[in-house]
py3Dmol code that shows the C-alpha trace and the ligand (Angstrom):
import py3Dmol

protein = """\
ATOM      1  CA  MET A   1      70.859 116.373 116.850  1.00  0.00           C
ATOM      2  CA  LYS A   2      70.710 119.885 118.374  1.00  0.00           C
ATOM      3  CA  ASN A   3      74.290 120.491 119.589  1.00  0.00           C
ATOM      4  CA  TYR A   4      77.611 118.618 119.415  1.00  0.00           C
ATOM      5  CA  LEU A   5      79.394 119.462 122.657  1.00  0.00           C
ATOM      6  CA  SER A   6      80.556 116.002 123.713  1.00  0.00           C
ATOM      7  CA  ILE A   7      81.291 112.690 121.987  1.00  0.00           C
ATOM      8  CA  HIS A   8      78.113 111.366 123.712  1.00  0.00           C
ATOM      9  CA  ASP A   9      75.973 113.761 121.655  1.00  0.00           C
ATOM     10  CA  ILE A  10      76.602 111.549 118.603  1.00  0.00           C
ATOM     11  CA  GLY A  11      74.493 108.705 119.998  1.00  0.00           C
ATOM     12  CA  ASP A  12      75.530 105.232 118.895  1.00  0.00           C
ATOM     13  CA  LEU A  13      79.237 105.518 118.028  1.00  0.00           C
ATOM     14  CA  GLN A  14      79.398 102.605 115.537  1.00  0.00           C
ATOM     15  CA  THR A  15      76.410 103.977 113.595  1.00  0.00           C
ATOM     16  CA  ALA A  16      78.067 107.408 113.337  1.00  0.00           C
ATOM     17  CA  VAL A  17      81.407 105.841 112.296  1.00  0.00           C
ATOM     18  CA  GLN A  18      79.705 103.833 109.531  1.00  0.00           C
ATOM     19  CA  GLU A  19      77.838 106.946 108.405  1.00  0.00           C
ATOM     20  CA  ALA A  20      81.187 108.788 108.135  1.00  0.00           C
ATOM     21  CA  ILE A  21      82.722 105.932 106.109  1.00  0.00           C
ATOM     22  CA  GLU A  22      79.770 106.086 103.708  1.00  0.00           C
ATOM     23  CA  LEU A  23      80.078 109.918 103.437  1.00  0.00           C
ATOM     24  CA  LYS A  24      83.755 109.484 102.546  1.00  0.00           C
ATOM     25  CA  LYS A  25      82.755 107.442  99.480  1.00  0.00           C
ATOM     26  CA  ASN A  26      80.325 110.159  98.261  1.00  0.00           C
ATOM     27  CA  PRO A  27      81.207 113.466  99.997  1.00  0.00           C
ATOM     28  CA  TYR A  28      78.795 115.597  97.955  1.00  0.00           C
ATOM     29  CA  GLY A  29      75.852 113.251  98.257  1.00  0.00           C
ATOM     30  CA  PHE A  30      73.975 115.525 100.682  1.00  0.00           C
ATOM     31  CA  GLU A  31      75.035 118.886  99.165  1.00  0.00           C
ATOM     32  CA  HIS A  32      71.396 120.047  99.148  1.00  0.00           C
ATOM     33  CA  LEU A  33      71.148 119.964 102.941  1.00  0.00           C
ATOM     34  CA  GLY A  34      73.127 123.132 103.524  1.00  0.00           C
ATOM     35  CA  LYS A  35      71.813 125.154 100.611  1.00  0.00           C
ATOM     36  CA  ARG A  36      71.220 128.790 101.690  1.00  0.00           C
ATOM     37  CA  LYS A  37      72.392 127.983 105.208  1.00  0.00           C
ATOM     38  CA  THR A  38      75.446 129.364 106.956  1.00  0.00           C
ATOM     39  CA  ILE A  39      77.896 128.080 109.561  1.00  0.00           C
ATOM     40  CA  CYS A  40      79.998 130.525 111.563  1.00  0.00           C
ATOM     41  CA  LEU A  41      83.330 129.215 112.892  1.00  0.00           C
ATOM     42  CA  LEU A  42      84.671 131.247 115.874  1.00  0.00           C
ATOM     43  CA  PHE A  43      88.262 130.640 116.895  1.00  0.00           C
ATOM     44  CA  PHE A  44      89.511 131.900 120.218  1.00  0.00           C
ATOM     45  CA  ASN A  45      92.677 129.827 119.654  1.00  0.00           C
ATOM     46  CA  ASN A  46      94.895 128.699 116.747  1.00  0.00           C
ATOM     47  CA  SER A  47      94.024 125.816 114.418  1.00  0.00           C
ATOM     48  CA  LEU A  48      95.051 124.163 111.175  1.00  0.00           C
ATOM     49  CA  ARG A  49      93.102 120.887 110.976  1.00  0.00           C
ATOM     50  CA  THR A  50      89.898 121.888 112.767  1.00  0.00           C
ATOM     51  CA  ARG A  51      89.533 125.080 110.805  1.00  0.00           C
ATOM     52  CA  LEU A  52      90.104 123.581 107.347  1.00  0.00           C
ATOM     53  CA  SER A  53      88.393 120.218 107.845  1.00  0.00           C
ATOM     54  CA  THR A  54      85.276 121.824 109.284  1.00  0.00           C
ATOM     55  CA  GLN A  55      85.150 124.248 106.376  1.00  0.00           C
ATOM     56  CA  LYS A  56      85.642 121.365 103.924  1.00  0.00           C
ATOM     57  CA  ALA A  57      82.850 119.376 105.557  1.00  0.00           C
ATOM     58  CA  ALA A  58      80.589 122.404 105.330  1.00  0.00           C
ATOM     59  CA  GLN A  59      81.427 122.783 101.625  1.00  0.00           C
ATOM     60  CA  HIS A  60      80.585 119.131 100.970  1.00  0.00           C
ATOM     61  CA  LEU A  61      77.132 119.826 102.445  1.00  0.00           C
ATOM     62  CA  GLY A  62      76.598 123.050 100.485  1.00  0.00           C
ATOM     63  CA  LEU A  63      76.864 125.347 103.533  1.00  0.00           C
ATOM     64  CA  ASN A  64      78.162 128.907 103.378  1.00  0.00           C
ATOM     65  CA  THR A  65      81.015 129.417 105.845  1.00  0.00           C
ATOM     66  CA  MET A  66      82.039 132.462 107.848  1.00  0.00           C
ATOM     67  CA  VAL A  67      85.284 132.201 109.821  1.00  0.00           C
ATOM     68  CA  MET A  68      86.428 134.631 112.503  1.00  0.00           C
ATOM     69  CA  ASN A  69      89.562 134.570 114.685  1.00  0.00           C
ATOM     70  CA  PHE A  70      87.558 135.861 117.606  1.00  0.00           C
ATOM     71  CA  GLY A  71      90.532 135.748 120.014  1.00  0.00           C
ATOM     72  CA  SER A  72      92.505 138.321 117.978  1.00  0.00           C
ATOM     73  CA  GLU A  73      89.778 140.081 115.953  1.00  0.00           C
ATOM     74  CA  GLY A  74      86.654 140.157 118.114  1.00  0.00           C
ATOM     75  CA  TRP A  75      85.774 142.387 121.056  1.00  0.00           C
ATOM     76  CA  GLN A  76      86.911 141.073 124.463  1.00  0.00           C
ATOM     77  CA  LEU A  77      83.911 139.237 125.894  1.00  0.00           C
ATOM     78  CA  GLU A  78      82.381 139.500 129.319  1.00  0.00           C
ATOM     79  CA  PHE A  79      80.729 136.384 130.704  1.00  0.00           C
ATOM     80  CA  GLU A  80      79.650 137.375 134.215  1.00  0.00           C
ATOM     81  CA  ASP A  81      76.113 138.503 134.897  1.00  0.00           C
ATOM     82  CA  GLY A  82      75.575 141.952 136.402  1.00  0.00           C
ATOM     83  CA  THR A  83      79.152 143.152 135.901  1.00  0.00           C
ATOM     84  CA  VAL A  84      79.956 146.816 135.618  1.00  0.00           C
ATOM     85  CA  MET A  85      81.868 146.642 132.369  1.00  0.00           C
ATOM     86  CA  ASP A  86      84.376 149.376 132.985  1.00  0.00           C
ATOM     87  CA  GLY A  87      87.432 147.167 132.487  1.00  0.00           C
ATOM     88  CA  ARG A  88      88.992 145.628 129.337  1.00  0.00           C
ATOM     89  CA  ASN A  89      85.907 143.600 128.257  1.00  0.00           C
ATOM     90  CA  SER A  90      83.858 145.468 125.627  1.00  0.00           C
ATOM     91  CA  GLU A  91      80.990 143.115 124.717  1.00  0.00           C
ATOM     92  CA  HIS A  92      78.807 140.783 126.750  1.00  0.00           C
ATOM     93  CA  ILE A  93      78.241 137.181 125.703  1.00  0.00           C
ATOM     94  CA  LYS A  94      74.486 137.890 125.888  1.00  0.00           C
ATOM     95  CA  GLU A  95      74.678 140.231 122.887  1.00  0.00           C
ATOM     96  CA  ALA A  96      77.537 138.484 121.080  1.00  0.00           C
ATOM     97  CA  ALA A  97      75.847 135.061 121.007  1.00  0.00           C
ATOM     98  CA  ARG A  98      72.462 136.511 120.001  1.00  0.00           C
ATOM     99  CA  VAL A  99      74.085 138.656 117.266  1.00  0.00           C
ATOM    100  CA  VAL A 100      75.961 135.650 115.792  1.00  0.00           C
ATOM    101  CA  SER A 101      72.597 133.805 115.774  1.00  0.00           C
ATOM    102  CA  GLN A 102      71.240 136.497 113.394  1.00  0.00           C
ATOM    103  CA  TYR A 103      73.907 135.789 110.777  1.00  0.00           C
ATOM    104  CA  ALA A 104      74.337 131.991 110.961  1.00  0.00           C
ATOM    105  CA  ASP A 105      72.278 128.797 111.270  1.00  0.00           C
ATOM    106  CA  ILE A 106      75.018 126.927 113.181  1.00  0.00           C
ATOM    107  CA  VAL A 107      77.950 128.199 115.251  1.00  0.00           C
ATOM    108  CA  ALA A 108      81.145 126.253 115.939  1.00  0.00           C
ATOM    109  CA  ILE A 109      83.492 127.393 118.704  1.00  0.00           C
ATOM    110  CA  ARG A 110      87.126 126.736 119.678  1.00  0.00           C
ATOM    111  CA  ALA A 111      88.091 127.989 123.151  1.00  0.00           C
ATOM    112  CA  PHE A 112      90.901 126.254 125.015  1.00  0.00           C
ATOM    113  CA  ALA A 113      91.503 125.851 128.726  1.00  0.00           C
ATOM    114  CA  GLY A 114      93.462 128.584 130.477  1.00  0.00           C
ATOM    115  CA  LEU A 115      95.090 125.885 132.668  1.00  0.00           C
ATOM    116  CA  ILE A 116      95.246 128.219 135.679  1.00  0.00           C
ATOM    117  CA  ASP A 117      91.826 127.846 137.282  1.00  0.00           C
ATOM    118  CA  LYS A 118      90.476 124.253 137.124  1.00  0.00           C
ATOM    119  CA  GLU A 119      86.992 125.256 138.239  1.00  0.00           C
ATOM    120  CA  LYS A 120      86.778 127.995 135.577  1.00  0.00           C
ATOM    121  CA  ASP A 121      88.019 125.628 132.855  1.00  0.00           C
ATOM    122  CA  GLU A 122      85.584 122.894 133.868  1.00  0.00           C
ATOM    123  CA  ALA A 123      82.729 125.405 133.766  1.00  0.00           C
ATOM    124  CA  GLU A 124      83.380 125.772 129.989  1.00  0.00           C
ATOM    125  CA  VAL A 125      82.612 129.499 130.225  1.00  0.00           C
ATOM    126  CA  VAL A 126      82.863 130.286 126.503  1.00  0.00           C
ATOM    127  CA  LEU A 127      81.120 127.195 125.144  1.00  0.00           C
ATOM    128  CA  ASN A 128      78.372 127.291 127.713  1.00  0.00           C
ATOM    129  CA  GLY A 129      77.980 131.049 127.319  1.00  0.00           C
ATOM    130  CA  PHE A 130      77.163 130.502 123.655  1.00  0.00           C
ATOM    131  CA  LYS A 131      74.967 127.502 124.498  1.00  0.00           C
ATOM    132  CA  LYS A 132      72.963 129.593 126.915  1.00  0.00           C
ATOM    133  CA  HIS A 133      72.539 132.710 124.831  1.00  0.00           C
ATOM    134  CA  ALA A 134      72.671 131.630 121.167  1.00  0.00           C
ATOM    135  CA  SER A 135      69.464 130.485 119.479  1.00  0.00           C
ATOM    136  CA  ILE A 136      71.248 128.233 116.958  1.00  0.00           C
ATOM    137  CA  PRO A 137      73.006 124.824 117.305  1.00  0.00           C
ATOM    138  CA  ILE A 138      76.513 124.832 118.760  1.00  0.00           C
ATOM    139  CA  ILE A 139      79.482 122.646 117.785  1.00  0.00           C
ATOM    140  CA  ASN A 140      82.515 122.159 119.986  1.00  0.00           C
ATOM    141  CA  MET A 141      85.708 122.540 117.964  1.00  0.00           C
ATOM    142  CA  GLU A 142      87.794 121.971 121.126  1.00  0.00           C
ATOM    143  CA  SER A 143      86.838 123.500 124.403  1.00  0.00           C
ATOM    144  CA  SER A 144      88.546 123.576 127.801  1.00  0.00           C
ATOM    145  CA  VAL A 145      87.910 119.942 128.531  1.00  0.00           C
ATOM    146  CA  ALA A 146      86.727 118.212 125.339  1.00  0.00           C
ATOM    147  CA  HIS A 147      87.609 117.736 121.689  1.00  0.00           C
ATOM    148  CA  PRO A 148      84.816 115.512 120.404  1.00  0.00           C
ATOM    149  CA  LEU A 149      85.428 116.092 116.678  1.00  0.00           C
ATOM    150  CA  GLN A 150      88.942 114.676 117.118  1.00  0.00           C
ATOM    151  CA  ALA A 151      87.624 111.712 119.124  1.00  0.00           C
ATOM    152  CA  LEU A 152      85.086 110.907 116.399  1.00  0.00           C
ATOM    153  CA  ALA A 153      87.786 111.149 113.701  1.00  0.00           C
ATOM    154  CA  ASP A 154      89.938 108.757 115.786  1.00  0.00           C
ATOM    155  CA  ALA A 155      87.061 106.313 116.072  1.00  0.00           C
ATOM    156  CA  ILE A 156      86.727 106.368 112.273  1.00  0.00           C
ATOM    157  CA  THR A 157      90.462 105.772 111.871  1.00  0.00           C
ATOM    158  CA  ILE A 158      90.496 102.870 114.327  1.00  0.00           C
ATOM    159  CA  GLU A 159      87.525 101.301 112.541  1.00  0.00           C
ATOM    160  CA  GLU A 160      89.301 101.546 109.158  1.00  0.00           C
ATOM    161  CA  HIS A 161      92.452  99.884 110.506  1.00  0.00           C
ATOM    162  CA  ARG A 162      90.971  97.342 112.902  1.00  0.00           C
ATOM    163  CA  THR A 163      92.082  93.821 111.938  1.00  0.00           C
ATOM    164  CA  ILE A 164      90.575  92.076 114.954  1.00  0.00           C
ATOM    165  CA  GLU A 165      87.224  92.548 116.651  1.00  0.00           C
ATOM    166  CA  ARG A 166      88.692  93.723 119.979  1.00  0.00           C
ATOM    167  CA  PRO A 167      92.008  95.469 119.404  1.00  0.00           C
ATOM    168  CA  LYS A 168      94.226  96.686 122.217  1.00  0.00           C
ATOM    169  CA  VAL A 169      94.373 100.485 122.179  1.00  0.00           C
ATOM    170  CA  VAL A 170      96.844 102.387 124.390  1.00  0.00           C
ATOM    171  CA  LEU A 171      96.719 106.103 125.212  1.00  0.00           C
ATOM    172  CA  SER A 172     100.286 107.036 126.066  1.00  0.00           C
ATOM    173  CA  TRP A 173     101.422 110.319 127.651  1.00  0.00           C
ATOM    174  CA  ALA A 174     104.480 111.944 126.029  1.00  0.00           C
ATOM    175  CA  PRO A 175     106.873 114.702 127.096  1.00  0.00           C
ATOM    176  CA  HIS A 176     106.326 118.273 125.887  1.00  0.00           C
ATOM    177  CA  PRO A 177     107.959 121.610 126.815  1.00  0.00           C
ATOM    178  CA  LYS A 178     104.647 123.495 127.156  1.00  0.00           C
ATOM    179  CA  ALA A 179     101.645 122.966 129.443  1.00  0.00           C
ATOM    180  CA  LEU A 180      98.948 121.428 127.248  1.00  0.00           C
ATOM    181  CA  PRO A 181      95.230 120.947 128.011  1.00  0.00           C
ATOM    182  CA  HIS A 182      93.486 117.633 128.703  1.00  0.00           C
ATOM    183  CA  ALA A 183      90.753 118.063 126.044  1.00  0.00           C
ATOM    184  CA  VAL A 184      92.048 115.614 123.418  1.00  0.00           C
ATOM    185  CA  ALA A 185      92.905 112.946 125.962  1.00  0.00           C
ATOM    186  CA  ASN A 186      89.565 113.370 127.781  1.00  0.00           C
ATOM    187  CA  SER A 187      87.474 112.930 124.663  1.00  0.00           C
ATOM    188  CA  PHE A 188      89.650 110.002 123.440  1.00  0.00           C
ATOM    189  CA  VAL A 189      89.036 108.267 126.790  1.00  0.00           C
ATOM    190  CA  LYS A 190      85.296 108.895 126.605  1.00  0.00           C
ATOM    191  CA  MET A 191      85.199 107.504 123.054  1.00  0.00           C
ATOM    192  CA  MET A 192      87.289 104.474 123.992  1.00  0.00           C
ATOM    193  CA  LYS A 193      84.916 103.646 126.824  1.00  0.00           C
ATOM    194  CA  ILE A 194      82.179 103.046 124.213  1.00  0.00           C
ATOM    195  CA  GLN A 195      84.468 101.204 121.738  1.00  0.00           C
ATOM    196  CA  LYS A 196      84.799  97.475 121.147  1.00  0.00           C
ATOM    197  CA  ALA A 197      88.422  97.324 122.363  1.00  0.00           C
ATOM    198  CA  GLU A 198      90.750  96.647 125.271  1.00  0.00           C
ATOM    199  CA  PHE A 199      91.821 100.095 126.450  1.00  0.00           C
ATOM    200  CA  VAL A 200      94.820 101.054 128.571  1.00  0.00           C
ATOM    201  CA  ILE A 201      96.028 104.517 129.631  1.00  0.00           C
ATOM    202  CA  THR A 202      99.711 104.942 130.440  1.00  0.00           C
ATOM    203  CA  ASN A 203     101.257 108.021 132.010  1.00  0.00           C
ATOM    204  CA  PRO A 204     103.839 108.880 134.634  1.00  0.00           C
ATOM    205  CA  VAL A 205     102.792 109.262 138.267  1.00  0.00           C
ATOM    206  CA  GLY A 206     101.377 112.778 138.768  1.00  0.00           C
ATOM    207  CA  TYR A 207      99.849 112.909 135.267  1.00  0.00           C
ATOM    208  CA  ASP A 208      96.655 110.894 135.871  1.00  0.00           C
ATOM    209  CA  LEU A 209      93.699 112.474 134.025  1.00  0.00           C
ATOM    210  CA  ASN A 210      90.466 113.562 135.728  1.00  0.00           C
ATOM    211  CA  PRO A 211      89.406 110.430 137.678  1.00  0.00           C
ATOM    212  CA  GLU A 212      85.732 111.096 136.883  1.00  0.00           C
ATOM    213  CA  ILE A 213      86.550 110.702 133.169  1.00  0.00           C
ATOM    214  CA  THR A 214      88.941 107.727 133.533  1.00  0.00           C
ATOM    215  CA  LYS A 215      86.667 105.907 136.003  1.00  0.00           C
ATOM    216  CA  GLY A 216      86.664 102.170 135.092  1.00  0.00           C
ATOM    217  CA  CYS A 217      89.772 102.497 132.828  1.00  0.00           C
ATOM    218  CA  GLN A 218      92.981 100.569 133.288  1.00  0.00           C
ATOM    219  CA  ILE A 219      95.826 103.040 134.170  1.00  0.00           C
ATOM    220  CA  VAL A 220      99.366 101.729 134.076  1.00  0.00           C
ATOM    221  CA  HIS A 221     102.345 103.853 135.143  1.00  0.00           C
ATOM    222  CA  GLU A 222     104.976 101.680 133.358  1.00  0.00           C
ATOM    223  CA  GLN A 223     104.807 102.542 129.715  1.00  0.00           C
ATOM    224  CA  GLU A 224     106.560  99.392 128.397  1.00  0.00           C
ATOM    225  CA  LYS A 225     104.159  97.138 130.303  1.00  0.00           C
ATOM    226  CA  ALA A 226     101.143  99.048 128.929  1.00  0.00           C
ATOM    227  CA  LEU A 227     102.387  98.834 125.358  1.00  0.00           C
ATOM    228  CA  GLU A 228     102.695  95.044 125.319  1.00  0.00           C
ATOM    229  CA  ASN A 229     100.725  93.515 122.402  1.00  0.00           C
ATOM    230  CA  ALA A 230      99.163  96.892 121.512  1.00  0.00           C
ATOM    231  CA  ASN A 231      97.403  97.226 118.156  1.00  0.00           C
ATOM    232  CA  PHE A 232      97.010 101.047 118.302  1.00  0.00           C
ATOM    233  CA  VAL A 233      99.033 103.536 120.294  1.00  0.00           C
ATOM    234  CA  HIS A 234      97.562 107.025 120.615  1.00  0.00           C
ATOM    235  CA  VAL A 235     100.238 109.396 121.916  1.00  0.00           C
ATOM    236  CA  LYS A 236      99.415 112.736 123.545  1.00  0.00           C
ATOM    237  CA  ASN A 237     100.917 115.098 126.034  1.00  0.00           C
ATOM    238  CA  TRP A 238      98.839 116.698 128.752  1.00  0.00           C
ATOM    239  CA  SER A 239      99.761 118.769 131.820  1.00  0.00           C
ATOM    240  CA  SER A 240      99.074 117.574 135.334  1.00  0.00           C
ATOM    241  CA  TYR A 241      95.430 117.425 136.375  1.00  0.00           C
ATOM    242  CA  SER A 242      96.007 117.037 140.125  1.00  0.00           C
ATOM    243  CA  ASP A 243      98.642 119.788 140.176  1.00  0.00           C
ATOM    244  CA  TYR A 244      96.461 121.644 137.722  1.00  0.00           C
ATOM    245  CA  GLY A 245      98.065 122.896 134.528  1.00  0.00           C
ATOM    246  CA  ARG A 246     101.664 122.281 135.621  1.00  0.00           C
ATOM    247  CA  VAL A 247     104.444 120.565 133.715  1.00  0.00           C
ATOM    248  CA  LEU A 248     105.863 118.373 136.497  1.00  0.00           C
ATOM    249  CA  HIS A 249     108.675 117.076 134.283  1.00  0.00           C
ATOM    250  CA  GLN A 250     109.421 116.369 130.623  1.00  0.00           C
ATOM    251  CA  ASN A 251     110.824 112.855 131.104  1.00  0.00           C
ATOM    252  CA  PRO A 252     112.336 112.095 127.678  1.00  0.00           C
ATOM    253  CA  ALA A 253     112.108 108.357 128.409  1.00  0.00           C
ATOM    254  CA  TRP A 254     108.402 108.626 127.533  1.00  0.00           C
ATOM    255  CA  ILE A 255     109.010 109.609 123.878  1.00  0.00           C
ATOM    256  CA  MET A 256     107.408 107.171 121.421  1.00  0.00           C
ATOM    257  CA  THR A 257     110.020 105.241 119.446  1.00  0.00           C
ATOM    258  CA  LYS A 258     109.870 102.617 116.667  1.00  0.00           C
ATOM    259  CA  ASP A 259     111.098 100.001 119.153  1.00  0.00           C
ATOM    260  CA  LYS A 260     108.401 100.739 121.719  1.00  0.00           C
ATOM    261  CA  LEU A 261     105.692 100.872 119.076  1.00  0.00           C
ATOM    262  CA  GLY A 262     106.420  97.325 117.901  1.00  0.00           C
ATOM    263  CA  ALA A 263     103.750  96.222 115.395  1.00  0.00           C
ATOM    264  CA  ALA A 264     101.153  98.756 116.566  1.00  0.00           C
ATOM    265  CA  LYS A 265      99.698 101.602 114.523  1.00  0.00           C
ATOM    266  CA  PHE A 266     100.672 105.083 115.692  1.00  0.00           C
ATOM    267  CA  MET A 267      98.086 107.778 116.265  1.00  0.00           C
ATOM    268  CA  HIS A 268      98.387 111.465 117.209  1.00  0.00           C
ATOM    269  CA  CYS A 269      95.939 114.329 116.750  1.00  0.00           C
ATOM    270  CA  LEU A 270      98.646 116.780 115.493  1.00  0.00           C
ATOM    271  CA  PRO A 271     100.345 119.186 115.676  1.00  0.00           C
ATOM    272  CA  VAL A 272     103.246 117.161 117.030  1.00  0.00           C
ATOM    273  CA  ARG A 273     106.710 118.073 118.060  1.00  0.00           C
ATOM    274  CA  ARG A 274     109.109 115.701 116.274  1.00  0.00           C
ATOM    275  CA  ASN A 275     111.757 113.991 118.340  1.00  0.00           C
ATOM    276  CA  VAL A 276     110.222 115.311 121.567  1.00  0.00           C
ATOM    277  CA  VAL A 277     106.851 113.515 121.563  1.00  0.00           C
ATOM    278  CA  VAL A 278     107.709 110.900 118.910  1.00  0.00           C
ATOM    279  CA  GLU A 279     110.783 110.122 116.882  1.00  0.00           C
ATOM    280  CA  ASP A 280     110.993 110.786 113.138  1.00  0.00           C
ATOM    281  CA  ALA A 281     111.156 107.066 112.347  1.00  0.00           C
ATOM    282  CA  VAL A 282     107.618 106.585 113.652  1.00  0.00           C
ATOM    283  CA  LEU A 283     106.030 109.587 111.943  1.00  0.00           C
ATOM    284  CA  ASP A 284     107.786 108.795 108.662  1.00  0.00           C
ATOM    285  CA  GLY A 285     107.094 105.073 108.824  1.00  0.00           C
ATOM    286  CA  HIS A 286     104.226 103.104 107.385  1.00  0.00           C
ATOM    287  CA  GLN A 287     102.608 102.485 110.800  1.00  0.00           C
ATOM    288  CA  SER A 288     101.740 106.127 111.288  1.00  0.00           C
ATOM    289  CA  LEU A 289      98.031 107.004 110.858  1.00  0.00           C
ATOM    290  CA  VAL A 290      98.375 110.727 111.600  1.00  0.00           C
ATOM    291  CA  ILE A 291      97.573 111.928 108.079  1.00  0.00           C
ATOM    292  CA  GLU A 292      94.571 109.613 107.856  1.00  0.00           C
ATOM    293  CA  GLN A 293      93.380 110.934 111.260  1.00  0.00           C
ATOM    294  CA  ALA A 294      93.619 114.479 109.869  1.00  0.00           C
ATOM    295  CA  ASN A 295      91.689 113.453 106.741  1.00  0.00           C
ATOM    296  CA  ASN A 296      88.983 111.801 108.889  1.00  0.00           C
ATOM    297  CA  ARG A 297      88.450 115.103 110.665  1.00  0.00           C
ATOM    298  CA  THR A 298      86.528 116.197 107.571  1.00  0.00           C
ATOM    299  CA  PHE A 299      84.143 113.260 107.714  1.00  0.00           C
ATOM    300  CA  ALA A 300      83.739 113.422 111.474  1.00  0.00           C
ATOM    301  CA  ALA A 301      82.632 117.072 111.063  1.00  0.00           C
ATOM    302  CA  GLN A 302      80.461 116.101 108.128  1.00  0.00           C
ATOM    303  CA  VAL A 303      78.456 113.536 110.088  1.00  0.00           C
ATOM    304  CA  VAL A 304      77.904 116.109 112.821  1.00  0.00           C
ATOM    305  CA  LEU A 305      76.873 118.851 110.425  1.00  0.00           C
ATOM    306  CA  LYS A 306      74.628 116.491 108.416  1.00  0.00           C
ATOM    307  CA  ARG A 307      72.766 115.439 111.546  1.00  0.00           C
ATOM    308  CA  ILE A 308      72.376 119.038 112.763  1.00  0.00           C
ATOM    309  CA  LEU A 309      71.170 120.149 109.320  1.00  0.00           C
ATOM    310  CA  ASN A 310      68.626 117.303 109.273  1.00  0.00           C
ATOM    311  CA  GLY A 311      67.242 118.725 112.523  1.00  0.00           C
ATOM    312  CA  LEU A 312      66.867 122.297 111.173  1.00  0.00           C
ATOM    313  CA  SER A 313      63.690 123.514 109.536  1.00  0.00           C
ATOM    314  CA  PRO A 314      64.066 123.968 105.719  1.00  0.00           C
TER     315      PRO A 314
END
"""
ligand_1 = """\
8
CP
N 94.004 118.168 116.029
C 93.627 119.448 115.949
O 92.594 119.824 116.508
O 94.400 120.226 115.104
P 94.322 121.832 115.077
O 94.627 122.301 116.499
O 95.343 122.231 114.082
O 92.959 122.230 114.673
"""
view = py3Dmol.view(width=600, height=400)
view.addModel(protein, "pdb")
view.setStyle({"model": 0}, {"cartoon": {"style": "trace"}})
view.addModel(ligand_1, "xyz")
view.setStyle({"model": 1}, {"stick": {}})
view.zoomTo()
view.show()
C-alpha cells in the first residue's frame, strides 16, 4: 500500500479487520519493520485519540515518531501555484512537503474542513498538496471529508461484537452546539457499504449527507423507526451539507437515550458532549463501545502502517 487516504485504500475490509485482530494479540510481532524508519505526524487541528493511537501503533512497529502541531507551530502554508506571497502565508506547500520528505519515511496529516467553502473542502487542499509534492507515503488522520482510520477502527469494533452474520447498524445524527464536519460520518458510510450488515442512516430533514457518498443507502428521517431492532447504533453530529456548514437546529429530541438504544451497542468516535449528544446512562452503561473503539484506533493505524512499511524498500 502506498498511501492511506480513504477507507478504500485498505483493499478487502474483512482481511484488514482480521489482520488488526491478530496484531492486537501480538502488538510487537512486527517491531523489526520500522527499525531506523521515521513517521512524521502533522496536526493542523486538535486531537487526543488520533495523535496517541498513531504514535502507539508506530511504537509497536519500531518506528521513530516526530509530532508537530503544524497549525500553531508551523509557518502558514500557501497552496496556490504562481501566487505572489506578499500576504500572511510564509511557506509554499511545494517546499514544505519536500522538506518533510527529507526527514521522514511516512507522513500523516490531520487537516479539518473549514466548513465555509464546500468546493475548497472537497478539493482536500492540504492532504492533496502533500500527496502531490511529498515523495513519501501519506496517511489521512482526518481530512476535510474523510476519517478512514476511525472507520477502520469502527469496522474492527463491529467485528469483535457481532453476534449475528448480518447485524443492523444505524448511523444516527445527534444535536451539537457547534458546526462539525462530515468526515467521520462520510467514512463510516463508505465502510458500512462494504460491510456484511443492514445499514440505515437517520438524520433530520436538512441534514442529509453528500448524496454521492450515501448513494444506495437507506436514509430515514424518523429516528425511532430507524432504530427498530438495531444491533449497533453509531451516533455522530454533522452540520448541514446542502446548506453547507450550517447548524440548522440543535433539536434535543435527537439525543441518544438508554430507552432509544434498546438492546443495541452504542458507538461514538469521541470526543462526545455528554447529555447533549448522548445521555450519561448510555456512556456509563455496559452497552457503550466507545473505549473499545478508541483502543482499536491503535490497531487500525497499525495495520495501515504495517502495510505501508511492507511496501518501502529496506
Ligand atoms: N476520534 C478522533 O479522531 O479523536 P481525536 O479527534 O481526539 O483524534
